[in-house]
C-alpha positions as CSV (number, residue, x, y, z in Angstrom):
1,M,-32.9,-16.6,13.6
2,T,-31.7,-19.0,10.5
3,L,-32.7,-22.3,10.5
4,K,-30.4,-24.9,9.9
5,L,-31.3,-28.4,7.8
6,H,-29.2,-30.9,8.2
7,C,-30.0,-33.0,4.8
8,F,-28.5,-34.1,1.3
9,G,-29.9,-33.9,-2.1
10,E,-30.7,-37.8,-2.6
11,S,-32.4,-37.9,0.6
12,G,-36.0,-37.7,-0.2
13,H,-37.2,-37.1,3.5
14,S,-34.9,-34.2,3.4
15,Y,-36.5,-32.6,0.9
16,K,-40.1,-33.2,2.6
17,A,-38.7,-30.7,5.0
18,A,-36.4,-28.7,2.9
19,L,-39.6,-27.7,0.3
20,A,-41.6,-27.2,3.4
21,L,-39.1,-24.7,4.5
22,E,-38.6,-23.0,1.2
23,L,-42.3,-22.4,0.5
24,S,-42.8,-21.4,4.1
25,R,-40.3,-18.5,3.7
26,L,-39.1,-19.0,6.6
27,P,-34.7,-18.3,6.8
28,W,-32.9,-21.4,6.4
29,K,-29.7,-23.2,5.0
30,P,-28.7,-26.4,4.3
31,I,-25.8,-28.4,5.6
32,K,-24.8,-31.0,3.7
33,I,-24.6,-34.8,5.2
34,D,-21.9,-36.8,3.6
35,F,-24.3,-39.8,3.8
36,F,-22.2,-41.8,0.7
37,N,-19.0,-41.7,2.8
38,G,-20.4,-42.7,5.9
39,E,-21.1,-39.8,7.7
40,T,-24.7,-41.1,9.5
41,R,-23.1,-44.0,10.8
42,S,-20.1,-42.0,12.4
43,I,-20.0,-41.6,16.2
44,D,-19.5,-38.5,16.2
45,F,-23.0,-37.6,13.9
46,R,-25.2,-40.0,16.0
47,N,-23.7,-38.7,19.5
48,Q,-24.2,-34.8,18.3
49,I,-26.8,-34.4,15.4
50,N,-28.9,-37.7,15.1
51,E,-28.6,-40.7,17.7
52,M,-30.9,-42.7,14.8
53,G,-28.4,-42.1,12.2
54,E,-30.4,-40.5,10.1
55,A,-31.6,-37.5,7.8
56,P,-33.1,-34.9,8.2
57,V,-31.8,-32.7,11.0
58,L,-33.2,-29.4,11.9
59,I,-31.7,-27.3,14.2
60,D,-33.3,-23.8,15.5
61,G,-31.1,-22.8,18.3
62,D,-31.5,-24.9,21.4
63,T,-34.2,-27.0,19.5
64,R,-33.3,-30.1,17.3
65,L,-35.5,-32.0,15.5
66,T,-35.5,-35.1,13.5
67,Q,-37.7,-37.2,11.6
68,S,-39.6,-35.1,8.3
69,A,-43.2,-35.1,9.3
70,I,-42.1,-34.0,13.0
71,I,-40.0,-31.1,11.4
72,Q,-43.1,-30.0,8.9
73,D,-45.4,-29.4,11.6
74,Y,-42.6,-27.4,13.6
75,I,-42.2,-25.4,10.5
76,S,-46.1,-25.0,10.3
77,E,-46.0,-23.9,14.1
78,K,-43.4,-21.0,13.3
79,S,-44.6,-20.0,9.8
80,G,-48.4,-20.5,10.5
81,K,-48.9,-22.3,7.1
82,F,-49.4,-25.7,5.5
83,G,-51.2,-27.1,8.9
84,G,-54.9,-27.9,8.5
85,Q,-57.4,-25.1,9.0
86,N,-59.4,-27.2,11.8
87,I,-58.6,-30.0,13.9
88,T,-60.3,-32.3,11.4
89,E,-57.5,-31.4,8.7
90,E,-54.8,-31.5,10.6
91,R,-55.5,-35.1,11.9
92,E,-56.1,-35.8,8.0
93,I,-53.0,-34.6,7.2
94,R,-51.1,-36.6,9.9
95,R,-52.9,-39.5,8.5
96,W,-51.3,-39.0,5.3
97,Q,-47.9,-38.2,7.2
98,F,-48.0,-41.6,8.7
99,W,-49.6,-43.7,6.0
100,D,-46.5,-42.2,3.4
101,N,-43.8,-42.9,6.2
102,H,-45.2,-46.2,6.4
103,K,-46.4,-47.1,3.1
104,F,-44.7,-45.0,0.6
105,S,-42.0,-43.1,1.0
106,S,-40.4,-46.2,2.9
107,F,-40.8,-48.6,-0.4
108,L,-40.1,-45.4,-2.7
109,G,-36.7,-44.4,-1.1
110,I,-35.4,-48.2,-0.6
111,T,-36.4,-49.2,-4.4
112,R,-35.0,-46.0,-5.6
113,F,-31.7,-46.7,-3.8
114,M,-31.4,-50.0,-4.9
115,L,-31.8,-49.5,-8.3
116,N,-29.9,-46.2,-8.7
117,F,-27.1,-46.3,-6.2
118,L,-26.1,-50.4,-5.8
119,P,-24.2,-51.8,-8.4
120,E,-26.2,-53.9,-10.6
121,D,-24.9,-57.5,-9.4
122,K,-25.7,-56.4,-5.9
123,Q,-29.3,-55.3,-6.8
124,P,-31.9,-57.6,-5.1
125,K,-34.1,-58.4,-7.9
126,E,-36.7,-60.3,-6.3
127,V,-37.0,-57.5,-3.4
128,I,-37.0,-54.9,-6.1
129,G,-39.9,-56.5,-7.8
130,F,-41.9,-57.1,-4.5
131,L,-41.6,-53.3,-3.5
132,Q,-42.6,-52.2,-6.8
133,G,-45.6,-54.3,-6.5
134,R,-46.5,-53.0,-3.0
135,L,-45.8,-49.3,-4.8
136,R,-48.2,-50.0,-7.4
137,D,-51.0,-50.5,-4.8
138,S,-49.7,-47.1,-3.4
139,Y,-49.9,-44.9,-6.2
140,N,-53.4,-46.2,-6.8
141,I,-54.3,-45.0,-3.5
142,L,-53.1,-41.8,-4.0
143,N,-54.4,-41.8,-7.5
144,T,-57.8,-42.7,-6.7
145,H,-58.1,-40.0,-3.8
146,L,-56.6,-37.4,-6.1
147,E,-59.7,-37.7,-8.3
148,E,-61.2,-34.2,-8.6
149,R,-58.8,-32.7,-6.1
150,D,-55.9,-30.6,-6.5
151,W,-54.5,-31.2,-2.7
152,I,-54.5,-33.9,-0.6
153,V,-56.3,-32.1,2.0
154,G,-58.6,-29.1,1.7
155,H,-58.3,-26.8,-0.8
156,S,-54.7,-25.4,-0.6
157,P,-51.1,-27.2,0.0
158,T,-50.5,-28.8,3.2
159,N,-47.7,-30.8,4.7
160,A,-49.8,-33.8,3.2
161,D,-48.5,-32.6,-0.3
162,F,-44.6,-32.2,0.7
163,T,-44.9,-35.8,2.7
164,C,-46.2,-37.8,-0.3
165,C,-44.3,-36.0,-3.0
166,G,-40.9,-36.6,-1.4
167,Y,-39.8,-39.2,-3.6
168,L,-41.8,-38.2,-7.2
169,F,-39.7,-35.5,-8.0
170,Y,-36.4,-37.4,-8.5
171,P,-35.5,-37.7,-11.9
172,E,-33.7,-41.6,-11.5
173,P,-35.9,-44.3,-12.7
174,F,-37.2,-46.3,-10.0
175,G,-40.3,-47.7,-11.8
176,F,-42.9,-44.5,-11.4
177,E,-43.7,-42.7,-14.8
178,R,-46.3,-39.8,-14.0
179,A,-48.2,-40.3,-17.1
180,K,-49.3,-43.2,-16.0
181,W,-51.4,-42.0,-13.3
182,P,-52.7,-38.9,-14.1
183,N,-54.3,-37.6,-10.9
184,I,-50.9,-37.8,-9.5
185,D,-49.5,-36.0,-12.3
186,H,-52.1,-33.3,-11.9
187,W,-51.5,-32.9,-8.4
188,L,-47.2,-32.9,-8.7
189,T,-48.0,-30.1,-11.6
190,Q,-49.9,-27.7,-8.6
191,I,-47.0,-28.2,-6.5
192,Q,-44.8,-27.4,-9.0
193,S,-46.8,-24.2,-9.4
194,I,-46.3,-23.0,-6.3
195,P,-44.2,-20.2,-6.2
196,G,-40.9,-20.9,-5.0
197,W,-40.9,-24.5,-5.7
198,K,-37.3,-25.9,-6.3
199,A,-36.7,-30.0,-7.5
200,P,-34.6,-32.0,-4.8
201,Y,-31.3,-30.8,-6.8
202,E,-31.8,-27.3,-6.9
203,L,-32.7,-27.1,-3.3
204,M,-30.2,-29.5,-1.3
205,P,-26.5,-30.0,-1.6
206,G,-25.2,-33.2,-3.0
207,S,-26.3,-35.1,-6.2
208,P,-25.0,-38.4,-8.2
209,A,-23.5,-35.7,-10.4
210,D,-21.2,-35.0,-7.6
211,R,-20.1,-38.5,-7.4
212,A,-19.7,-39.4,-11.2
């Protein structure tokens, strides 16, 4: 059965799930969410797709899952890929998923949105500056952890990698420069070298160019 991922190209959280699906080789197809025209705020979406009004949403027969980390875990259960080799690694993967969602992707997503999808006169400069300061600390945490490592957990790619990279492959400027963080840069290059890797706008429907 083909899995369906409700997603849109601009969504870093959707990319986390889409990349895990693509690299797992499970059969799947993306279903575009028309986020910028308010689909996730509609009554139909919240009643029929996701009561939380968020992307991504994975549908596999009668199974419906939301939240990218849960979707990644489900993909690992079905494919046998990208989970930990033992319970210690599994816990460590979840630790990085929780960290990412609370301290990394949450700040990355809103900073990128404010800088690229809001009119300049509506961009809260002080808020953006605050978030970029918090992000510098997070970049440093990740860069330090990746010293002499190819992957965040263990010796092969896992969901820890796919969750933390979610926003870092987007082309829009939001204050992240790979060259300033050499260990992160090496790690992202390792991810890009995985057979089947695709950038966000190659993998999911929807991009800023569609609204240009």
